[in-house]
GUMI-94570 format. One record per residue (C-alpha): residue number from 0; x, z, y. Coordinates in Angstrom, 3 decimals, always signed. Layout:
BEGIN
<torvo pos="NUM" px="X" pz="Z" py="Y"/>
...
END
This chain:
BEGIN
<torvo pos="0" px="+18.481" pz="-10.347" py="+6.574"/>
<torvo pos="1" px="+16.769" pz="-6.916" py="+5.691"/>
<torvo pos="2" px="+15.846" pz="-6.422" py="+1.561"/>
<torvo pos="3" px="+12.801" pz="-6.704" py="+0.563"/>
<torvo pos="4" px="+11.067" pz="-3.913" py="-0.972"/>
<torvo pos="5" px="+9.046" pz="-3.872" py="-4.094"/>
<torvo pos="6" px="+6.602" pz="-0.729" py="-4.067"/>
<torvo pos="7" px="+4.328" pz="+0.184" py="-6.797"/>
<torvo pos="8" px="+0.841" pz="+1.845" py="-5.919"/>
<torvo pos="9" px="-0.892" pz="+4.348" py="-7.773"/>
<torvo pos="10" px="-4.819" pz="+4.997" py="-7.181"/>
<torvo pos="11" px="-5.179" pz="+8.625" py="-7.712"/>
<torvo pos="12" px="-8.988" pz="+9.888" py="-9.216"/>
<torvo pos="13" px="-8.593" pz="+13.531" py="-9.582"/>
<torvo pos="14" px="-5.303" pz="+13.891" py="-10.312"/>
<torvo pos="15" px="-4.714" pz="+10.878" py="-12.728"/>
<torvo pos="16" px="-4.005" pz="+7.233" py="-11.831"/>
<torvo pos="17" px="-6.610" pz="+4.708" py="-12.128"/>
<torvo pos="18" px="-7.198" pz="+1.080" py="-11.462"/>
<torvo pos="19" px="-9.858" pz="-1.208" py="-10.196"/>
<torvo pos="20" px="-10.281" pz="-4.932" py="-9.510"/>
<torvo pos="21" px="-11.492" pz="-5.787" py="-6.524"/>
<torvo pos="22" px="-12.227" pz="-2.827" py="-4.904"/>
<torvo pos="23" px="-13.821" pz="-1.351" py="-8.372"/>
<torvo pos="24" px="-15.165" pz="+2.318" py="-7.665"/>
<torvo pos="25" px="-15.260" pz="+5.350" py="-9.547"/>
<torvo pos="26" px="-18.973" pz="+6.078" py="-9.350"/>
<torvo pos="27" px="-20.176" pz="+3.102" py="-10.498"/>
<torvo pos="28" px="-17.544" pz="+3.172" py="-13.783"/>
<torvo pos="29" px="-15.174" pz="+0.464" py="-12.379"/>
<torvo pos="30" px="-12.150" pz="+1.931" py="-13.209"/>
<torvo pos="31" px="-9.652" pz="+2.467" py="-16.377"/>
<torvo pos="32" px="-7.335" pz="+5.624" py="-16.218"/>
<torvo pos="33" px="-3.984" pz="+4.431" py="-16.363"/>
<torvo pos="34" px="-1.990" pz="+7.990" py="-16.489"/>
<torvo pos="35" px="-0.424" pz="+11.070" py="-14.727"/>
<torvo pos="36" px="+0.988" pz="+9.912" py="-11.507"/>
<torvo pos="37" px="+3.964" pz="+11.638" py="-11.285"/>
<torvo pos="38" px="+4.887" pz="+10.930" py="-14.841"/>
<torvo pos="39" px="+4.487" pz="+7.062" py="-13.665"/>
<torvo pos="40" px="+6.373" pz="+7.886" py="-10.226"/>
<torvo pos="41" px="+9.412" pz="+9.012" py="-12.217"/>
<torvo pos="42" px="+9.060" pz="+6.081" py="-14.421"/>
<torvo pos="43" px="+8.902" pz="+3.556" py="-11.131"/>
<torvo pos="44" px="+11.669" pz="+5.999" py="-9.496"/>
<torvo pos="45" px="+13.879" pz="+5.404" py="-12.587"/>
<torvo pos="46" px="+13.259" pz="+1.183" py="-12.357"/>
<torvo pos="47" px="+14.937" pz="+0.932" py="-8.755"/>
<torvo pos="48" px="+11.508" pz="+1.427" py="-7.130"/>
<torvo pos="49" px="+11.829" pz="+1.002" py="-2.876"/>
<torvo pos="50" px="+8.886" pz="+3.322" py="-2.565"/>
<torvo pos="51" px="+5.851" pz="+4.305" py="-3.742"/>
<torvo pos="52" px="+2.808" pz="+4.547" py="-2.448"/>
<torvo pos="53" px="-0.309" pz="+7.056" py="-3.702"/>
<torvo pos="54" px="-3.940" pz="+6.660" py="-2.847"/>
<torvo pos="55" px="-6.255" pz="+9.249" py="-3.491"/>
<torvo pos="56" px="-9.558" pz="+7.700" py="-4.042"/>
<torvo pos="57" px="-11.520" pz="+11.032" py="-4.409"/>
<torvo pos="58" px="-13.207" pz="+11.969" py="-1.678"/>
<torvo pos="59" px="-13.910" pz="+15.724" py="-2.274"/>
<torvo pos="60" px="-12.164" pz="+18.844" py="-1.494"/>
<torvo pos="61" px="-10.967" pz="+19.160" py="-5.201"/>
<torvo pos="62" px="-9.166" pz="+15.910" py="-4.740"/>
<torvo pos="63" px="-7.030" pz="+16.756" py="-1.663"/>
<torvo pos="64" px="-5.892" pz="+19.901" py="-3.106"/>
<torvo pos="65" px="-5.220" pz="+17.617" py="-6.210"/>
<torvo pos="66" px="-3.194" pz="+15.170" py="-4.100"/>
<torvo pos="67" px="-1.063" pz="+17.743" py="-1.988"/>
<torvo pos="68" px="+0.006" pz="+19.147" py="-5.913"/>
<torvo pos="69" px="+0.642" pz="+15.464" py="-7.067"/>
<torvo pos="70" px="+3.173" pz="+14.515" py="-3.812"/>
<torvo pos="71" px="+4.707" pz="+18.182" py="-4.052"/>
<torvo pos="72" px="+5.277" pz="+17.375" py="-7.610"/>
<torvo pos="73" px="+6.635" pz="+14.015" py="-7.194"/>
<torvo pos="74" px="+8.765" pz="+14.782" py="-3.767"/>
<torvo pos="75" px="+10.833" pz="+17.313" py="-6.186"/>
<torvo pos="76" px="+11.462" pz="+14.784" py="-9.162"/>
<torvo pos="77" px="+11.720" pz="+11.103" py="-7.087"/>
<torvo pos="78" px="+14.327" pz="+10.222" py="-4.902"/>
<torvo pos="79" px="+12.169" pz="+6.824" py="-3.458"/>
<torvo pos="80" px="+10.088" pz="+7.844" py="+0.222"/>
<torvo pos="81" px="+6.655" pz="+8.292" py="-0.395"/>
<torvo pos="82" px="+3.387" pz="+7.429" py="+1.174"/>
<torvo pos="83" px="+0.226" pz="+8.965" py="+0.948"/>
<torvo pos="84" px="-3.277" pz="+7.575" py="+1.743"/>
<torvo pos="85" px="-6.946" pz="+8.337" py="+1.194"/>
<torvo pos="86" px="-8.734" pz="+10.393" py="+3.296"/>
<torvo pos="87" px="-6.595" pz="+11.131" py="+6.162"/>
<torvo pos="88" px="-9.016" pz="+12.050" py="+8.766"/>
<torvo pos="89" px="-7.091" pz="+13.952" py="+11.914"/>
<torvo pos="90" px="-3.230" pz="+14.889" py="+12.413"/>
<torvo pos="91" px="-3.881" pz="+18.083" py="+10.679"/>
<torvo pos="92" px="-4.421" pz="+15.970" py="+7.486"/>
<torvo pos="93" px="-1.147" pz="+13.791" py="+8.490"/>
<torvo pos="94" px="+0.770" pz="+17.278" py="+8.807"/>
<torvo pos="95" px="-0.651" pz="+18.740" py="+5.616"/>
<torvo pos="96" px="+0.597" pz="+15.639" py="+3.399"/>
<torvo pos="97" px="+3.684" pz="+15.059" py="+5.044"/>
<torvo pos="98" px="+4.294" pz="+19.080" py="+4.589"/>
<torvo pos="99" px="+3.828" pz="+18.411" py="+0.681"/>
<torvo pos="100" px="+6.642" pz="+16.244" py="+0.631"/>
<torvo pos="101" px="+4.899" pz="+12.649" py="+1.649"/>
<torvo pos="102" px="+7.638" pz="+10.026" py="+3.973"/>
<torvo pos="103" px="+4.473" pz="+8.216" py="+5.453"/>
<torvo pos="104" px="+0.654" pz="+8.467" py="+5.886"/>
<torvo pos="105" px="-1.555" pz="+5.857" py="+5.290"/>
<torvo pos="106" px="-4.323" pz="+5.493" py="+7.663"/>
<torvo pos="107" px="-7.665" pz="+2.858" py="+6.984"/>
<torvo pos="108" px="-11.368" pz="+3.770" py="+7.642"/>
<torvo pos="109" px="-10.402" pz="+6.483" py="+10.489"/>
<torvo pos="110" px="-8.077" pz="+4.320" py="+12.293"/>
<torvo pos="111" px="-11.196" pz="+2.155" py="+12.480"/>
<torvo pos="112" px="-13.637" pz="+5.283" py="+13.152"/>
<torvo pos="113" px="-11.207" pz="+6.596" py="+15.905"/>
<torvo pos="114" px="-8.012" pz="+4.424" py="+17.001"/>
<torvo pos="115" px="-6.496" pz="+7.351" py="+18.951"/>
<torvo pos="116" px="-5.416" pz="+8.627" py="+15.675"/>
<torvo pos="117" px="-3.050" pz="+6.359" py="+15.509"/>
<torvo pos="118" px="-1.438" pz="+6.976" py="+18.861"/>
<torvo pos="119" px="-1.567" pz="+11.203" py="+18.695"/>
<torvo pos="120" px="-0.371" pz="+10.717" py="+14.748"/>
<torvo pos="121" px="+2.894" pz="+8.246" py="+16.050"/>
<torvo pos="122" px="+3.524" pz="+10.656" py="+19.491"/>
<torvo pos="123" px="+3.546" pz="+13.658" py="+16.758"/>
<torvo pos="124" px="+5.355" pz="+12.874" py="+14.110"/>
<torvo pos="125" px="+6.981" pz="+9.320" py="+14.883"/>
<torvo pos="126" px="+5.714" pz="+5.473" py="+14.393"/>
<torvo pos="127" px="+7.805" pz="+5.485" py="+11.081"/>
<torvo pos="128" px="+4.959" pz="+8.047" py="+9.378"/>
<torvo pos="129" px="+1.816" pz="+6.154" py="+10.583"/>
<torvo pos="130" px="+1.230" pz="+3.157" py="+8.224"/>
<torvo pos="131" px="-1.786" pz="+1.568" py="+9.242"/>
<torvo pos="132" px="-3.998" pz="-0.198" py="+6.173"/>
<torvo pos="133" px="-6.230" pz="-2.948" py="+6.576"/>
<torvo pos="134" px="-8.468" pz="-4.696" py="+3.997"/>
<torvo pos="135" px="-9.371" pz="-7.820" py="+4.728"/>
<torvo pos="136" px="-12.069" pz="-10.360" py="+3.238"/>
<torvo pos="137" px="-12.275" pz="-13.927" py="+4.655"/>
<torvo pos="138" px="-15.396" pz="-14.634" py="+5.886"/>
<torvo pos="139" px="-15.140" pz="-18.096" py="+7.355"/>
<torvo pos="140" px="-12.609" pz="-20.650" py="+6.927"/>
<torvo pos="141" px="-9.291" pz="-19.892" py="+8.696"/>
<torvo pos="142" px="-11.230" pz="-15.830" py="+10.086"/>
<torvo pos="143" px="-10.281" pz="-12.660" py="+7.852"/>
<torvo pos="144" px="-12.659" pz="-9.812" py="+8.938"/>
<torvo pos="145" px="-11.415" pz="-5.796" py="+8.498"/>
<torvo pos="146" px="-13.965" pz="-4.119" py="+5.741"/>
<torvo pos="147" px="-13.710" pz="-0.421" py="+5.193"/>
<torvo pos="148" px="-15.729" pz="+1.661" py="+2.484"/>
<torvo pos="149" px="-13.670" pz="+0.493" py="-0.296"/>
<torvo pos="150" px="-14.260" pz="-2.864" py="+1.137"/>
<torvo pos="151" px="-18.157" pz="-2.633" py="+0.881"/>
<torvo pos="152" px="-18.741" pz="-2.654" py="+4.858"/>
<torvo pos="153" px="-18.064" pz="-5.115" py="+7.335"/>
<torvo pos="154" px="-17.085" pz="-3.957" py="+10.924"/>
<torvo pos="155" px="-16.979" pz="-7.356" py="+12.754"/>
<torvo pos="156" px="-13.308" pz="-7.354" py="+13.524"/>
<torvo pos="157" px="-10.812" pz="-9.914" py="+12.759"/>
<torvo pos="158" px="-7.839" pz="-8.421" py="+10.956"/>
<torvo pos="159" px="-5.012" pz="-10.193" py="+13.122"/>
<torvo pos="160" px="-6.397" pz="-8.771" py="+16.290"/>
<torvo pos="161" px="-7.021" pz="-5.205" py="+14.708"/>
<torvo pos="162" px="-3.064" pz="-5.487" py="+13.176"/>
<torvo pos="163" px="-2.045" pz="-6.145" py="+16.419"/>
<torvo pos="164" px="-4.008" pz="-3.551" py="+18.378"/>
<torvo pos="165" px="-3.036" pz="-1.041" py="+15.619"/>
<torvo pos="166" px="+0.778" pz="-1.612" py="+16.468"/>
<torvo pos="167" px="+0.454" pz="-1.673" py="+20.179"/>
<torvo pos="168" px="-1.470" pz="+2.060" py="+19.447"/>
<torvo pos="169" px="+2.235" pz="+2.725" py="+17.486"/>
<torvo pos="170" px="+1.514" pz="+1.820" py="+13.539"/>
<torvo pos="171" px="+5.229" pz="+1.697" py="+12.299"/>
<torvo pos="172" px="+3.791" pz="-0.607" py="+9.582"/>
<torvo pos="173" px="+1.042" pz="-2.531" py="+8.270"/>
<torvo pos="174" px="-0.375" pz="-2.986" py="+4.727"/>
<torvo pos="175" px="-2.509" pz="-6.023" py="+4.064"/>
<torvo pos="176" px="-4.590" pz="-5.877" py="+1.550"/>
<torvo pos="177" px="-6.723" pz="-9.048" py="+0.361"/>
<torvo pos="178" px="-10.112" pz="-7.698" py="-0.546"/>
<torvo pos="179" px="-10.864" pz="-11.450" py="-2.143"/>
<torvo pos="180" px="-7.417" pz="-11.346" py="-4.612"/>
<torvo pos="181" px="-7.039" pz="-7.426" py="-5.223"/>
<torvo pos="182" px="-6.703" pz="-7.059" py="-8.864"/>
<torvo pos="183" px="-7.368" pz="-10.424" py="-10.027"/>
<torvo pos="184" px="-3.606" pz="-11.366" py="-9.981"/>
<torvo pos="185" px="-4.097" pz="-14.914" py="-9.261"/>
<torvo pos="186" px="-1.557" pz="-14.777" py="-6.361"/>
<torvo pos="187" px="-1.682" pz="-13.031" py="-2.875"/>
<torvo pos="188" px="-3.555" pz="-14.582" py="+0.330"/>
<torvo pos="189" px="-0.474" pz="-16.208" py="+1.805"/>
<torvo pos="190" px="-2.195" pz="-17.671" py="+4.748"/>
<torvo pos="191" px="-3.649" pz="-14.110" py="+6.379"/>
<torvo pos="192" px="-0.078" pz="-12.543" py="+4.963"/>
<torvo pos="193" px="+1.808" pz="-14.775" py="+7.530"/>
<torvo pos="194" px="-0.454" pz="-15.083" py="+9.991"/>
<torvo pos="195" px="+0.090" pz="-11.015" py="+10.970"/>
<torvo pos="196" px="+3.480" pz="-11.327" py="+9.709"/>
<torvo pos="197" px="+3.973" pz="-13.859" py="+12.533"/>
<torvo pos="198" px="+1.786" pz="-11.903" py="+15.075"/>
<torvo pos="199" px="+3.454" pz="-7.990" py="+14.814"/>
<torvo pos="200" px="+7.005" pz="-6.871" py="+14.857"/>
<torvo pos="201" px="+6.603" pz="-3.862" py="+12.322"/>
<torvo pos="202" px="+6.908" pz="-4.480" py="+8.224"/>
<torvo pos="203" px="+3.772" pz="-6.024" py="+7.333"/>
<torvo pos="204" px="+3.450" pz="-5.005" py="+3.197"/>
<torvo pos="205" px="+1.351" pz="-7.311" py="+1.195"/>
<torvo pos="206" px="-1.131" pz="-6.266" py="-1.249"/>
<torvo pos="207" px="-3.576" pz="-7.428" py="-3.976"/>
<torvo pos="208" px="-3.074" pz="-11.027" py="-5.883"/>
<torvo pos="209" px="+0.334" pz="-10.011" py="-7.997"/>
<torvo pos="210" px="+0.179" pz="-11.286" py="-11.132"/>
<torvo pos="211" px="+3.853" pz="-13.244" py="-11.606"/>
<torvo pos="212" px="+6.829" pz="-12.665" py="-10.845"/>
<torvo pos="213" px="+6.728" pz="-15.755" py="-8.550"/>
<torvo pos="214" px="+4.000" pz="-14.734" py="-6.777"/>
<torvo pos="215" px="+5.784" pz="-11.811" py="-5.221"/>
<torvo pos="216" px="+8.659" pz="-14.719" py="-3.961"/>
<torvo pos="217" px="+5.762" pz="-16.480" py="-2.814"/>
<torvo pos="218" px="+4.805" pz="-13.768" py="-0.245"/>
<torvo pos="219" px="+7.508" pz="-12.877" py="+0.865"/>
<torvo pos="220" px="+8.945" pz="-16.125" py="+1.416"/>
<torvo pos="221" px="+5.867" pz="-18.432" py="+2.507"/>
<torvo pos="222" px="+3.711" pz="-14.841" py="+3.801"/>
<torvo pos="223" px="+6.697" pz="-13.731" py="+5.217"/>
<torvo pos="224" px="+5.763" pz="-10.288" py="+3.916"/>
<torvo pos="225" px="+8.462" pz="-7.479" py="+4.817"/>
<torvo pos="226" px="+7.172" pz="-5.863" py="+1.555"/>
<torvo pos="227" px="+5.265" pz="-6.583" py="-2.023"/>
<torvo pos="228" px="+3.125" pz="-3.886" py="-3.207"/>
<torvo pos="229" px="+1.485" pz="-4.146" py="-6.452"/>
<torvo pos="230" px="-0.617" pz="-1.596" py="-9.484"/>
<torvo pos="231" px="-1.772" pz="-3.370" py="-12.729"/>
<torvo pos="232" px="+1.268" pz="-5.242" py="-13.662"/>
<torvo pos="233" px="+4.001" pz="-2.524" py="-13.144"/>
<torvo pos="234" px="+1.070" pz="+0.245" py="-14.743"/>
<torvo pos="235" px="+0.221" pz="-1.599" py="-18.006"/>
<torvo pos="236" px="+4.037" pz="-3.172" py="-17.947"/>
<torvo pos="237" px="+4.001" pz="-6.782" py="-17.591"/>
<torvo pos="238" px="+6.980" pz="-6.783" py="-15.588"/>
<torvo pos="239" px="+9.212" pz="-3.715" py="-14.378"/>
<torvo pos="240" px="+10.658" pz="-3.018" py="-10.938"/>
<torvo pos="241" px="+14.021" pz="-4.415" py="-12.065"/>
<torvo pos="242" px="+12.262" pz="-7.711" py="-13.548"/>
<torvo pos="243" px="+10.309" pz="-8.386" py="-10.163"/>
<torvo pos="244" px="+13.678" pz="-7.744" py="-8.096"/>
<torvo pos="245" px="+15.744" pz="-10.082" py="-10.353"/>
<torvo pos="246" px="+13.143" pz="-12.448" py="-10.067"/>
<torvo pos="247" px="+13.374" pz="-11.825" py="-6.263"/>
<torvo pos="248" px="+17.383" pz="-12.574" py="-6.212"/>
<torvo pos="249" px="+17.324" pz="-15.483" py="-8.350"/>
<torvo pos="250" px="+14.952" pz="-17.083" py="-5.349"/>
<torvo pos="251" px="+17.618" pz="-16.125" py="-2.567"/>
<torvo pos="252" px="+15.255" pz="-13.019" py="-1.798"/>
<torvo pos="253" px="+17.601" pz="-9.982" py="-0.697"/>
<torvo pos="254" px="+16.677" pz="-7.177" py="-2.584"/>
<torvo pos="255" px="+18.586" pz="-3.976" py="-3.421"/>
<torvo pos="256" px="+19.313" pz="-3.643" py="-6.725"/>
<torvo pos="257" px="+20.223" pz="-0.642" py="-8.439"/>
<torvo pos="258" px="+23.621" pz="-0.099" py="-10.128"/>
<torvo pos="259" px="+23.270" pz="-0.931" py="-14.106"/>
<torvo pos="260" px="+20.312" pz="-3.020" py="-13.267"/>
<torvo pos="261" px="+22.153" pz="-6.335" py="-12.823"/>
END
């Protein structure tokens, strides 16, 4: 069995890491400043994180320039793979971030607006560089709908159907964000994670709801996710990446343990 991955996520606004709850918005004053993204990335690199996700939540040219700088500095100092998302709307945007040092680019709303962007990106850079992030919200028993614009606008698309189509177009990985659970620390949405994991043949990263070590184990075991992504529990030092990996290993889940951290 392949090792399961533990991935910290950094939401970057104007060059600083922030954190909200249930897709809190910068303009509404709903974000907390957490710190410098490269400093945090280095901490997680030293803790043994398998990957790092940077998400640019600044919709401006200045924000994009700041993000390129963040990726360049992080890539120079960290050895783990880096994924960057937020505001990537074209193949040229993907190229900019990959050239800056990212290993993968993550697209969400832009993929829904232009599904061919998935195919074009996969053809130019390879499927392994194209991550499709899906913001899903339960709208009825057994139904999860895809939302865009930070979880504020319904698309009418069913989440499982969209995940399957995204993979058919060339996505090499799916990140599933539960809007209902995001930032609540109440646990992942196991049902939709499992259903999407069983429906696609690429890795699925579970996001939204991590509050305890056991939440991480549950979504990997019961949710059948390939990786777990979290923000608050790492940023506010409730747990380290090593804490998570030791717990997962104790539950029989294969993980990569850095030397000296057992």
